[in-house]
N, CA, C and O atoms as a DFTB+ gen file, in Angstrom:
396 C
 N C O
     1  1    -202.258     -57.086      95.817
     2  2    -202.986     -58.187      95.364
     3  2    -203.498     -59.039      96.428
     4  3    -202.748     -59.304      97.368
     5  1    -204.691     -59.503      96.396
     6  2    -205.186     -60.505      97.515
     7  2    -204.743     -61.736      97.340
     8  3    -204.301     -62.056      96.237
     9  1    -204.785     -62.660      98.413
    10  2    -204.582     -64.072      98.142
    11  2    -205.654     -64.832      98.779
    12  3    -206.337     -64.359      99.688
    13  1    -205.783     -65.825      98.381
    14  2    -206.781     -66.740      98.787
    15  2    -206.157     -68.287      99.243
    16  3    -205.371     -68.863      98.491
    17  1    -206.523     -68.800     100.346
    18  2    -205.918     -70.134     100.714
    19  2    -206.773     -71.168     100.355
    20  3    -207.925     -71.225     100.786
    21  1    -206.270     -72.038      99.553
    22  2    -207.113     -73.318      99.111
    23  2    -206.391     -74.657      99.654
    24  3    -205.209     -74.700      99.997
    25  1    -207.079     -75.485      99.671
    26  2    -206.661     -77.040     100.115
    27  2    -206.610     -77.736      98.808
    28  3    -207.501     -77.747      97.959
    29  1    -205.367     -78.358      98.753
    30  2    -205.000     -79.462      97.664
    31  2    -204.553     -80.419      98.097
    32  3    -204.145     -80.287      99.251
    33  1    -204.385     -81.837      97.458
    34  2    -203.920     -82.931      97.848
    35  2    -202.862     -83.469      97.005
    36  3    -203.251     -83.842      95.899
    37  1    -201.389     -83.628      97.299
    38  2    -200.621     -84.203      96.376
    39  2    -199.881     -85.398      96.947
    40  3    -199.365     -85.287      98.059
    41  1    -199.806     -86.365      96.368
    42  2    -199.493     -87.708      96.861
    43  2    -200.091     -88.066      98.216
    44  3    -199.508     -88.473      99.220
    45  1    -201.442     -87.813      98.010
    46  2    -202.238     -88.247      99.220
    47  2    -201.953     -87.267     100.584
    48  3    -202.428     -87.444     101.706
    49  1    -201.219     -86.400     100.235
    50  2    -201.051     -85.273     101.635
    51  2    -201.824     -84.051     101.163
    52  3    -201.907     -83.633     100.008
    53  1    -202.438     -83.494     102.397
    54  2    -203.078     -82.282     102.231
    55  2    -202.495     -81.164     102.452
    56  3    -201.845     -81.006     103.486
    57  1    -202.607     -80.300     101.627
    58  2    -201.721     -78.814     101.834
    59  2    -202.571     -77.479     101.611
    60  3    -203.416     -77.290     100.737
    61  1    -202.228     -76.765     102.417
    62  2    -202.996     -75.413     102.476
    63  2    -202.263     -74.608     101.671
    64  3    -201.104     -74.443     102.052
    65  1    -202.618     -73.998     100.565
    66  2    -201.862     -73.294      99.640
    67  2    -202.320     -71.961      99.392
    68  3    -203.520     -71.792      99.179
    69  1    -201.492     -70.943      99.390
    70  2    -202.035     -69.621      99.169
    71  2    -201.670     -69.201      97.700
    72  3    -200.548     -69.354      97.218
    73  1    -202.837     -68.606      96.989
    74  2    -202.664     -68.138      95.547
    75  2    -203.386     -66.970      95.347
    76  3    -204.309     -66.688      96.111
    77  1    -203.060     -66.202      94.345
    78  2    -203.750     -64.928      94.066
    79  2    -205.260     -65.033      93.769
    80  3    -205.715     -65.738      92.869
    81  1    -205.980     -64.293      94.578
    82  2    -207.348     -64.433      94.372
    83  2    -207.777     -64.692      92.803
    84  3    -207.135     -64.126      91.918
    85  1    -208.647     -65.378      92.546
    86  2    -209.286     -65.731      91.116
    87  2    -208.523     -66.784      90.441
    88  3    -208.922     -67.280      89.387
    89  1    -207.265     -67.197      91.112
    90  2    -206.564     -68.161      90.367
    91  2    -206.654     -69.612      91.047
    92  3    -205.845     -70.515      90.831
    93  1    -207.782     -69.699      91.918
    94  2    -207.994     -70.929      92.677
    95  2    -208.259     -72.073      91.901
    96  3    -207.782     -73.159      92.229
    97  1    -209.104     -71.917      90.717
    98  2    -209.521     -73.062      89.863
    99  2    -208.120     -73.198      89.032
   100  3    -207.817     -74.390      88.987
   101  1    -207.454     -72.624      88.563
   102  2    -206.238     -72.897      87.939
   103  2    -205.392     -73.592      88.712
   104  3    -204.771     -74.504      88.167
   105  1    -205.197     -73.354      89.991
   106  2    -204.317     -74.047      90.900
   107  2    -204.750     -75.408      91.226
   108  3    -203.983     -76.372      91.240
   109  1    -206.143     -75.464      91.517
   110  2    -206.611     -76.807      91.547
   111  2    -206.449     -77.800      90.526
   112  3    -206.123     -78.956      90.796
   113  1    -206.715     -77.295      89.092
   114  2    -206.438     -78.000      88.146
   115  2    -205.044     -78.386      87.963
   116  3    -204.776     -79.435      87.378
   117  1    -204.001     -77.501      88.487
   118  2    -202.511     -77.877      88.316
   119  2    -202.135     -79.008      89.341
   120  3    -201.196     -79.787      89.178
   121  1    -203.048     -78.996      90.494
   122  2    -202.855     -80.146      91.474
   123  2    -203.416     -81.475      90.801
   124  3    -202.904     -82.581      90.969
   125  1    -204.274     -81.279      90.202
   126  2    -205.215     -82.596      89.784
   127  2    -204.285     -83.189      88.608
   128  3    -204.177     -84.403      88.437
   129  1    -203.614     -82.224      87.803
   130  2    -202.722     -82.840      86.610
   131  2    -201.455     -83.405      87.156
   132  3    -200.880     -84.384      86.680
   133  1    -200.996     -82.601      88.366
   134  2    -199.736     -83.303      88.952
   135  2    -199.974     -84.644      89.512
   136  3    -199.172     -85.572      89.396
   137  1    -201.285     -84.725      90.221
   138  2    -201.552     -86.057      90.739
   139  2    -201.647     -87.127      89.669
   140  3    -201.116     -88.214      89.897
   141  1    -202.279     -86.914      88.515
   142  2    -202.616     -87.736      87.554
   143  2    -201.158     -88.149      86.860
   144  3    -200.979     -89.339      86.597
   145  1    -200.166     -87.227      86.576
   146  2    -198.987     -87.560      86.428
   147  2    -198.192     -88.357      87.331
   148  3    -197.425     -89.214      86.893
   149  1    -198.327     -88.132      88.555
   150  2    -197.851     -89.001      89.628
   151  2    -198.132     -90.511      89.520
   152  3    -197.322     -91.435      89.594
   153  1    -199.482     -90.551      89.326
   154  2    -200.447     -92.084      89.470
   155  2    -199.683     -92.392      88.046
   156  3    -198.931     -93.355      88.193
   157  1    -199.654     -91.895      86.804
   158  2    -198.956     -92.417      85.680
   159  2    -197.516     -92.934      85.928
   160  3    -197.209     -94.092      85.643
   161  1    -196.642     -92.052      86.464
   162  2    -195.404     -92.411      86.541
   163  2    -195.277     -93.597      87.490
   164  3    -194.374     -94.394      87.237
   165  1    -196.126     -93.850      88.644
   166  2    -196.053     -94.881      89.352
   167  2    -196.575     -96.088      88.643
   168  3    -196.094     -97.184      88.930
   169  1    -197.561     -95.985      87.701
   170  2    -197.953     -97.093      87.127
   171  2    -196.838     -97.492      86.042
   172  3    -196.932     -98.653      85.645
   173  1    -195.818     -96.738      85.506
   174  2    -194.977     -97.020      84.524
   175  2    -193.940     -97.995      84.953
   176  3    -193.141     -98.534      84.187
   177  1    -194.017     -98.189      86.307
   178  2    -192.888     -98.895      86.850
   179  2    -191.519     -98.446      87.377
   180  3    -190.646     -99.111      87.933
   181  1    -191.565     -96.853      86.986
   182  2    -190.267     -96.327      87.276
   183  2    -190.202     -95.564      88.692
   184  3    -189.268     -94.855      89.068
   185  1    -191.126     -95.790      89.248
   186  2    -191.485     -95.166      90.607
   187  2    -190.359     -95.654      91.580
   188  3    -189.963     -96.816      91.671
   189  1    -189.905     -94.567      92.298
   190  2    -189.084     -94.887      93.619
   191  2    -189.796     -94.189      94.766
   192  3    -191.002     -94.290      94.992
   193  1    -188.990     -93.522      95.417
   194  2    -189.468     -92.764      96.505
   195  2    -190.419     -91.624      96.257
   196  3    -190.140     -91.148      95.157
   197  1    -191.235     -91.106      96.711
   198  2    -191.998     -89.930      96.716
   199  2    -190.975     -88.754      96.441
   200  3    -191.217     -87.747      95.775
   201  1    -189.966     -89.021      96.980
   202  2    -189.018     -87.857      96.607
   203  2    -188.267     -87.779      95.240
   204  3    -187.955     -86.720      94.694
   205  1    -188.048     -88.863      94.820
   206  2    -187.625     -89.291      93.426
   207  2    -188.692     -89.009      92.434
   208  3    -188.372     -88.433      91.394
   209  1    -189.919     -89.349      92.640
   210  2    -191.065     -89.055      91.871
   211  2    -191.061     -87.544      91.456
   212  3    -191.076     -87.007      90.348
   213  1    -191.036     -87.055      92.713
   214  2    -191.254     -85.316      92.575
   215  2    -190.088     -84.741      91.815
   216  3    -190.358     -83.899      90.958
   217  1    -188.782     -85.088      92.015
   218  2    -187.695     -84.671      91.342
   219  2    -187.878     -84.836      89.841
   220  3    -187.787     -83.936      89.006
   221  1    -188.161     -86.183      89.610
   222  2    -188.347     -86.708      88.066
   223  2    -189.425     -85.769      87.522
   224  3    -189.071     -85.103      86.548
   225  1    -190.600     -85.599      87.939
   226  2    -191.801     -84.845      87.451
   227  2    -191.373     -83.615      87.482
   228  3    -191.617     -82.974      86.460
   229  1    -190.687     -82.944      88.507
   230  2    -190.298     -81.528      88.352
   231  2    -189.323     -81.261      87.193
   232  3    -189.321     -80.222      86.532
   233  1    -188.546     -82.239      87.026
   234  2    -187.500     -82.051      85.896
   235  2    -188.437     -82.197      84.447
   236  3    -188.264     -81.332      83.588
   237  1    -189.255     -83.110      84.239
   238  2    -189.945     -83.360      83.144
   239  2    -190.718     -82.062      82.934
   240  3    -190.562     -81.456      81.873
   241  1    -191.509     -81.613      83.835
   242  2    -192.423     -80.322      83.710
   243  2    -191.651     -79.171      83.495
   244  3    -192.181     -78.299      82.807
   245  1    -190.358     -78.937      83.985
   246  2    -189.481     -77.867      83.715
   247  2    -188.916     -77.945      82.360
   248  3    -188.554     -76.915      81.792
   249  1    -188.824     -79.015      81.847
   250  2    -188.400     -79.362      80.424
   251  2    -189.356     -78.988      79.311
   252  3    -189.038     -78.463      78.244
   253  1    -190.723     -79.373      79.760
   254  2    -191.841     -79.035      78.875
   255  2    -191.971     -77.445      78.940
   256  3    -192.082     -76.802      77.897
   257  1    -191.958     -76.939      79.964
   258  2    -192.009     -75.422      79.978
   259  2    -191.116     -74.657      79.178
   260  3    -191.524     -73.700      78.521
   261  1    -189.528     -75.134      79.193
   262  2    -188.435     -74.663      78.316
   263  2    -188.863     -74.864      76.984
   264  3    -188.538     -73.928      76.253
   265  1    -189.554     -75.875      76.363
   266  2    -189.945     -76.081      75.159
   267  2    -190.834     -75.184      74.787
   268  3    -190.607     -74.402      73.864
   269  1    -192.007     -75.195      75.503
   270  2    -192.978     -74.212      75.324
   271  2    -192.536     -72.721      75.275
   272  3    -193.064     -71.963      74.461
   273  1    -191.607     -72.304      76.104
   274  2    -191.164     -70.956      75.885
   275  2    -190.336     -70.832      74.644
   276  3    -190.371     -69.780      74.005
   277  1    -189.506     -71.955      74.221
   278  2    -188.862     -71.810      72.966
   279  2    -189.822     -71.629      71.818
   280  3    -189.636     -70.779      70.948
   281  1    -190.865     -72.458      71.839
   282  2    -191.857     -72.403      70.635
   283  2    -192.398     -70.973      70.612
   284  3    -192.410     -70.319      69.569
   285  1    -192.898     -70.438      71.922
   286  2    -193.450     -68.981      72.160
   287  2    -192.428     -68.136      71.596
   288  3    -192.792     -67.255      70.817
   289  1    -191.301     -68.258      71.846
   290  2    -190.241     -67.283      71.261
   291  2    -190.258     -67.275      69.801
   292  3    -190.379     -66.224      69.172
   293  1    -190.141     -68.423      69.242
   294  2    -190.044     -68.612      67.853
   295  2    -191.396     -68.104      67.261
   296  3    -191.287     -67.525      66.180
   297  1    -192.685     -68.223      67.795
   298  2    -193.702     -67.630      67.400
   299  2    -193.696     -66.213      67.254
   300  3    -193.944     -65.650      66.187
   301  1    -193.368     -65.536      68.497
   302  2    -193.177     -64.300      68.547
   303  2    -192.185     -63.576      67.569
   304  3    -192.401     -62.441      67.146
   305  1    -191.124     -64.292      67.256
   306  2    -190.193     -63.694      66.350
   307  2    -190.909     -64.054      64.615
   308  3    -190.818     -63.366      63.599
   309  1    -191.364     -64.927      64.756
   310  2    -192.029     -65.014      63.323
   311  2    -193.014     -63.860      63.095
   312  3    -193.055     -63.220      62.044
   313  1    -193.875     -63.622      64.249
   314  2    -194.787     -62.631      64.057
   315  2    -194.340     -61.202      63.803
   316  3    -194.924     -60.393      63.081
   317  1    -193.079     -60.975      64.585
   318  2    -192.432     -59.793      64.581
   319  2    -192.051     -59.464      63.136
   320  3    -192.286     -58.354      62.659
   321  1    -191.444     -60.471      62.430
   322  2    -190.933     -60.302      61.343
   323  2    -191.899     -60.318      60.373
   324  3    -191.542     -59.768      59.331
   325  1    -193.134     -60.822      60.378
   326  2    -194.293     -60.825      59.401
   327  2    -194.957     -59.466      59.452
   328  3    -195.543     -59.073      58.443
   329  1    -194.911     -58.620      60.676
   330  2    -195.425     -57.504      61.081
   331  2    -194.502     -56.340      60.294
   332  3    -194.925     -55.432      59.578
   333  1    -193.301     -56.606      60.601
   334  2    -192.437     -55.867      59.901
   335  2    -192.593     -55.959      58.375
   336  3    -192.551     -54.892      57.762
   337  1    -192.743     -56.928      57.786
   338  2    -192.798     -57.127      56.309
   339  2    -194.106     -56.328      55.840
   340  3    -194.010     -55.471      54.962
   341  1    -195.321     -56.628      56.442
   342  2    -196.462     -56.035      56.232
   343  2    -196.375     -54.365      56.367
   344  3    -196.837     -53.628      55.496
   345  1    -195.824     -53.951      57.387
   346  2    -195.360     -52.448      57.605
   347  2    -194.773     -51.952      56.294
   348  3    -195.190     -50.953      55.710
   349  1    -193.864     -52.651      55.911
   350  2    -193.008     -52.218      54.707
   351  2    -193.919     -52.434      53.421
   352  3    -193.738     -51.559      52.575
   353  1    -194.576     -53.114      53.185
   354  2    -195.387     -53.344      52.105
   355  2    -196.528     -52.260      52.252
   356  3    -196.980     -51.820      51.195
   357  1    -196.998     -51.822      53.330
   358  2    -197.972     -50.755      53.389
   359  2    -197.256     -49.365      53.184
   360  3    -197.777     -48.457      52.536
   361  1    -196.211     -49.286      53.693
   362  2    -195.339     -48.016      53.581
   363  2    -195.073     -47.758      51.893
   364  3    -195.150     -46.669      51.325
   365  1    -194.762     -48.988      51.312
   366  2    -194.384     -48.706      49.832
   367  2    -195.728     -48.661      49.109
   368  3    -195.716     -48.069      48.030
   369  1    -196.745     -49.121      49.467
   370  2    -197.943     -48.932      48.710
   371  2    -198.560     -47.426      48.969
   372  3    -199.224     -46.865      48.096
   373  1    -198.318     -46.901      50.081
   374  2    -198.722     -45.573      50.302
   375  2    -197.721     -44.509      49.624
   376  3    -198.125     -43.420      49.215
   377  1    -196.451     -44.901      49.546
   378  2    -195.593     -44.190      48.991
   379  2    -195.658     -44.034      47.215
   380  3    -195.491     -43.011      46.551
   381  1    -195.891     -45.109      46.855
   382  2    -196.564     -45.190      45.320
   383  2    -197.642     -44.458      45.081
   384  3    -197.737     -43.727      44.095
   385  1    -198.643     -44.610      46.063
   386  2    -199.931     -44.040      45.823
   387  2    -199.767     -42.513      45.678
   388  3    -200.375     -41.857      44.832
   389  1    -198.855     -41.977      46.614
   390  2    -198.549     -40.544      46.837
   391  2    -197.754     -39.968      45.560
   392  3    -197.923     -38.870      45.031
   393  1    -197.017     -40.788      45.265
   394  2    -195.942     -40.434      44.166
   395  2    -196.334     -40.776      42.771
   396  3    -195.565     -40.541      41.838
């Protein structure tokens, strides 16, 4: 897989970051979202050093990711149960039609 180097700015500091080709726009959006969250965090009055801000935001984002993973798992589990129920219903209908 090829990679592309893009320039992003986080906390006012420029970074050159490698990312998979075709994912440049998504990475730029992620950087913009992070910068927005940093600004919001600083405006909330909870801001400390840049390191503290980075750690708190990393923790918040990790927590959000875990919540989304859990929702995704629950959705996939519900869909799996629904598919099995539909498959069972179809099999019963076919068995009754044949019989």
